[in-house]
C-alpha positions in Angstrom: -13.4 11.1 11.3 -12.3 7.5 11.3 -14.3 4.3 10.5 -12.6 1.0 11.1 -9.1 2.3 10.7 -9.9 4.3 7.6 -9.3 8.1 7.5 -12.5 9.3 5.8 -11.4 12.9 5.1 -8.3 11.8 3.3 -10.1 9.4 1.1 -12.9 11.9 0.4 -10.4 14.4 -0.8 -9.0 11.9 -3.2 -12.2 10.0 -4.2 -15.0 12.6 -3.8 -17.6 13.6 -1.3 -20.3 11.3 -2.6 -18.8 8.1 -1.4 -17.9 7.2 2.2 -14.3 6.2 2.9 -15.4 2.6 3.3 -17.0 2.6 -0.1 -13.9 4.3 -1.6 -11.7 1.6 -0.1 -14.0 -1.2 -1.2 -14.0 0.3 -4.7 -10.2 0.6 -4.8 -9.4 -2.9 -3.5 -10.4 -4.8 -6.7 -7.9 -2.7 -8.5 -5.3 -3.8 -6.0 -5.0 -7.5 -6.5 -3.5 -9.4 -3.6 -3.9 -6.5 -1.2 -6.2 -7.1 1.8 -7.5 -4.6 4.4 -6.7 -5.7 7.9 -7.0 -3.5 11.0 -6.6 -0.2 9.2 -3.7 -1.4 7.0 -3.3 -2.6 3.4 -1.4 -5.9 3.5 0.4 -7.8 0.8 3.2 -10.4 0.5 5.3 -10.4 -2.6 7.5 -13.4 -3.7 10.4 -12.9 -6.1 12.8 -15.4 -7.8 15.6 -14.6 -5.4 17.0 -12.2 -2.8 18.5 -9.8 -5.5 15.1 -9.2 -7.1 13.4 -8.7 -3.7 16.1 -6.2 -2.7 15.9 -4.4 -6.0 12.1 -4.1 -5.6 12.6 -2.8 -2.0 15.1 -0.2 -3.2 12.8 1.1 -5.8 9.9 1.4 -3.4 12.2 3.0 -0.8 13.3 5.8 -3.1 9.7 6.8 -3.8 8.7 6.4 -0.2 11.5 8.6 1.0 10.6 11.2 -1.7 6.9 11.2 -0.6 7.8 10.9 3.1 5.4 7.9 3.2 7.2 4.8 4.4 5.8 1.3 4.4 6.1 -1.1 7.3 7.9 -4.1 5.7 10.1 -7.1 6.3 12.2 -9.2 4.0 13.3 -12.8 4.2 15.3 -14.0 1.2 12.9 -13.7 -1.7 9.8 -12.7 0.2 8.7 -9.1 1.1 5.8 -8.5 3.4 4.3 -5.0 3.3 1.8 -3.1 5.4 0.6 0.3 4.4 -1.1 2.8 6.7 -0.9 6.5 7.4 0.1 6.7 11.1 -0.5 10.5 11.3 -4.1 9.9 10.2 -4.6 6.8 12.3 -5.6 4.6 9.4 -5.8 4.3 5.6 -5.7 7.4 3.4 -5.5 8.0 -0.4 -1.7 8.0 0.1 -1.8 4.3 1.0 -3.9 3.4 -2.0 -1.6 5.4 -4.3 1.5 3.8 -2.8 0.0 0.3 -3.2 -0.6 1.0 -6.9 3.0 2.1 -7.3 4.2 -1.0 -5.4 2.2 -3.2 -7.7 3.8 -1.6 -10.7 7.3 -1.9 -9.2 6.7 -5.5 -8.3 5.6 -6.4 -11.8 8.6 -4.7 -13.3 11.0 -6.3 -10.9 9.8 -9.9 -11.5 7.3 -10.7 -8.8 6.0 -14.3 -9.1 
């Protein structure tokens, strides 16, 4: 079942049966500063000091994404990295996206995001 681009079953597995997927996402977003929900995707722009830091960040995320077989949609222009997370197979957000956003936030902080 999907509600506004959110995969309910995936979020219920991760966050429990008592909450709806919309509630689970709403509860998760405050813990994901800077991320917004837009059309079934989590969206964030990261700005680094320079291209090398941005590229190091993307490399770190790419290694985990490949290991988990859960790849972000992203683009990079010099020191800026734009990221969109969604689970295409599920047709919207799942717990995998929320968990990936948390990892991305940690990687950004450790790499030098402004």
